[in-house]
C-alpha positions as CSV (number, residue, x, y, z in Angstrom):
1,M,19.3,3.9,-25.1
2,Y,17.2,6.7,-26.7
3,Y,14.1,5.2,-25.2
4,I,15.5,5.3,-21.6
5,E,16.7,8.8,-22.1
6,S,13.3,10.0,-23.4
7,V,11.5,8.3,-20.5
8,T,13.9,10.0,-18.0
9,V,13.3,13.4,-19.6
10,A,9.5,12.8,-19.5
11,L,9.6,11.8,-15.8
12,R,11.8,14.8,-14.9
13,S,9.4,17.1,-16.7
14,F,6.4,15.4,-15.0
15,F,8.0,16.0,-11.5
16,E,8.9,19.6,-12.3
17,T,5.4,20.3,-13.6
18,G,3.7,18.6,-10.7
19,G,5.7,20.2,-8.0
20,P,7.5,19.0,-4.9
21,V,4.6,17.2,-3.4
22,L,5.0,14.5,-6.1
23,Y,8.2,13.4,-4.4
24,L,6.2,12.7,-1.2
25,I,3.6,10.8,-3.2
26,L,6.5,8.8,-4.9
27,L,8.0,8.0,-1.5
28,A,4.7,6.9,0.0
29,T,3.9,4.8,-3.1
30,T,7.3,3.1,-2.9
31,I,6.8,2.3,0.7
32,M,3.3,0.9,0.1
33,W,4.5,-1.3,-2.8
34,T,7.5,-2.5,-0.8
35,F,5.0,-3.8,1.8
36,I,2.8,-5.2,-0.9
37,I,5.7,-7.1,-2.5
38,E,6.8,-8.4,0.9
39,R,3.3,-9.7,1.6
40,L,3.1,-11.4,-1.8
41,W,6.5,-13.0,-1.1
42,F,5.3,-14.1,2.4
43,F,2.2,-15.9,1.0
44,R,4.2,-17.5,-1.7
45,S,7.3,-18.6,0.2
46,V,6.8,-18.5,3.9
47,M,3.1,-19.3,4.5
48,P,3.2,-22.9,3.2
49,S,6.0,-23.9,5.5
50,L,4.5,-21.9,8.4
51,R,1.2,-23.7,7.9
52,Q,2.8,-27.1,7.8
53,S,4.9,-26.5,10.9
54,V,1.8,-25.5,12.9
55,V,-0.1,-28.6,11.6
56,D,2.9,-30.8,12.5
57,E,3.0,-29.2,16.0
58,W,-0.7,-29.8,16.5
59,E,-0.6,-33.4,15.3
60,G,2.4,-34.1,17.5
61,R,0.4,-33.2,20.6
62,R,-1.0,-36.1,22.6
63,D,-3.9,-34.2,24.1
64,Q,-6.1,-32.6,21.5
65,T,-9.4,-32.8,23.3
66,S,-9.1,-30.9,26.6
67,W,-10.1,-27.3,27.2
68,G,-6.4,-26.4,27.4
69,A,-5.7,-28.1,24.1
70,H,-8.4,-26.1,22.4
71,R,-6.9,-22.9,23.8
72,I,-3.5,-23.9,22.4
73,R,-5.2,-24.6,19.0
74,D,-6.8,-21.2,19.1
75,M,-3.4,-19.6,20.0
76,L,-1.7,-21.3,17.1
77,I,-4.3,-20.1,14.7
78,S,-4.2,-16.6,16.2
79,E,-0.4,-16.5,15.8
80,V,-0.6,-17.4,12.1
81,S,-3.5,-15.0,11.6
82,V,-1.3,-12.1,13.0
83,Q,1.6,-13.1,10.8
84,A,-0.7,-13.4,7.7
85,R,-2.2,-9.9,8.3
86,Q,1.0,-8.2,9.2
87,Y,1.6,-4.9,7.3
88,L,-1.9,-4.9,5.8
89,P,-3.0,-2.0,8.1
90,I,0.1,-0.1,7.0
91,I,-0.7,-0.7,3.4
92,K,-4.3,0.5,3.9
93,T,-3.2,3.5,5.8
94,I,-0.8,4.6,3.1
95,M,-3.5,4.0,0.5
96,A,-5.8,6.4,2.5
97,L,-2.9,8.9,2.8
98,L,-2.0,9.1,-0.9
99,P,-5.2,11.0,-2.0
100,L,-4.6,13.4,0.9
101,L,-1.1,14.1,-0.2
102,G,-2.6,14.7,-3.7
103,L,-4.9,17.3,-2.1
104,F,-2.0,18.8,-0.3
105,G,-0.4,19.2,-3.7
106,T,-3.5,20.9,-4.9
107,V,-3.4,23.5,-2.1
108,F,0.3,24.0,-2.8
109,G,-0.3,24.6,-6.5
110,M,-3.2,27.0,-5.8
111,I,-1.0,29.0,-3.5
112,K,1.4,29.3,-6.5
113,V,-1.5,30.5,-8.7
114,F,-2.4,33.2,-6.1
115,E,1.2,34.3,-5.9
116,V,1.4,34.7,-9.6
117,M,-1.9,36.6,-9.6
118,A,-0.6,38.9,-6.8
119,F,2.6,39.8,-8.7
120,H,1.4,39.8,-12.3
121,G,-2.3,40.2,-12.2
122,T,-4.9,37.9,-13.8
123,G,-4.0,38.9,-17.4
124,N,-1.2,36.4,-17.9
125,A,-2.7,32.9,-18.3
126,R,0.7,31.3,-19.2
127,L,2.2,32.2,-15.8
128,M,-0.9,30.9,-14.0
129,A,-0.8,27.6,-15.9
130,G,2.2,26.4,-14.0
131,G,0.4,26.8,-10.7
132,V,-2.7,25.1,-12.1
133,S,-0.7,22.1,-13.3
134,Q,0.9,21.9,-9.8
135,A,-2.6,21.9,-8.5
136,T,-4.0,19.1,-10.6
137,I,-1.1,16.7,-11.3
138,P,-0.5,15.8,-7.6
139,T,-4.2,15.1,-7.1
140,M,-4.2,12.8,-10.1
141,A,-0.9,11.1,-9.0
142,G,-2.2,10.6,-5.4
143,L,-5.4,9.0,-6.7
144,V,-3.7,6.8,-9.2
145,A,-1.1,5.7,-6.6
146,A,-3.8,4.8,-4.1
147,L,-5.8,2.9,-6.7
148,S,-2.7,1.0,-7.8
149,G,-2.6,-0.6,-4.3
150,L,-6.3,-1.0,-3.8
151,Y,-6.8,-4.2,-5.8
152,V,-3.7,-5.9,-4.5
153,S,-4.6,-4.9,-0.9
154,V,-8.0,-6.6,-1.3
155,L,-6.4,-9.7,-2.7
156,L,-4.0,-9.8,0.2
157,E,-6.7,-9.5,2.7
158,R,-8.7,-12.3,1.1
159,K,-5.6,-14.5,0.9
160,A,-4.9,-14.0,4.6
161,T,-8.5,-14.9,5.5
162,R,-8.4,-17.9,3.2
163,E,-5.1,-19.1,4.6
164,V,-6.2,-18.8,8.2
165,G,-9.4,-20.7,7.4
166,T,-7.5,-23.4,5.7
167,L,-5.3,-23.7,8.8
168,E,-8.3,-23.9,11.1
169,D,-9.7,-26.7,8.9
170,S,-6.3,-28.5,9.1
171,L,-6.1,-28.5,12.8
172,V,-8.7,-31.2,13.5
173,H,-9.8,-31.3,17.1
174,H,-11.6,-34.4,18.5
């Protein structure tokens, strides 16, 4: 119980020190990781049955050699490719947006520093430190949040490419 309470206090302190932009970064990171988890679930649970149903549909066709049959094969592969790559552009967009939100936090924090300087002058370093932390913490948080999704995003892209390639190899055309 003490551990949970101390973590809660530390998180509250972090968000208060970093300023309101951290809440935007948290929201964007949560959305990004929701899409990432959905994609991981898709490849683990949905993709095998989807691939098998497409292979069964192709093998159930009588005509697999005509020009029309080849276009149907291309259509089946394309549909699976679209489903496999669904949400990947959104994940990449949010990853690109997170550092920009961090920079927005930097600007927000520097405005606070300038406000303190305008009212109290440059002699009080303690008052300016709050603005400086609001300028640096969001930048760090935005970069860390973007990097947290980078590796998984690349893995998901490779997995989608590999799954579509496997499906293409499975749909034998004569």
